[in-house]
N, C-alpha and C positions, 0 to 999 in steps of 0.2 A: 434151653426150656421147651420142649417137644409142645405142639400144640397138638389137642387130642382134635381129630375130627369128629363133626357130626355127622354121622349116617340115618339117612329117614328110607323105610320101608318104601315101596312101590302104592302103598292105598297112602300113607303117608301125603306121598307130593301127588299124586290125583287127589288130593284131598287140597293140598294149597292151590293147587293149578286150577281146580273148579270153582275155590273162591274168590283167586285173582279174576276170572272170568266173568262172576257175579258182578266182581266190582265193577268190573267192566262197562256191565251190562248197564249197571246201575248207573254209571257215569254217565253214558252214550244216553238213557232218555233222561236221566237230570238237562242234559245242553240243547237237546232236542225238544225237551220244552221249553225252556228260556229261550232257542229260536223262535219258537211257533211265538210262545209271547212279545217277540221283540218284532219280526217280519213279517207275521198274517197281519196285525192292525195296521202298520207300513202300507203291505199292498191291497187293503181295503183300501188307506185312502187314497192311495195312487189309482185305484180303478174308480172312483168315487169323482177326483179331479180331473179324470181323462172323461165319462160323460160330459161333465160338466162343460169341459174344453168342448166337445165336439156339437153338445148343445149353441154353444155361442158360434159354433162356426156354420155352422147350420142357421143360426140369426143372422149374419152377415151375411150370407150369401143372398137368402129376402131381401137384408136392407139393401144390399149393394144392384140386385135384381129394379128393387120399389123402386131406385135414383138412377137407371138406366133406361127408364119408359119413359 
């Protein structure tokens, strides 16, 4: 039994390719959004911790200079 091959016009193929690219773009946008939701808050937390560490280091320098007097 011979299988019947499906033939598609160039227009149909172009439409299928366009739909694939739209799906890829949508997926990429969703992944970007999820990454932003995860990493942006973490980046803010790390920045806040870094600022606090720098402030504490400054206070330690002041304490050390006070003790050295």
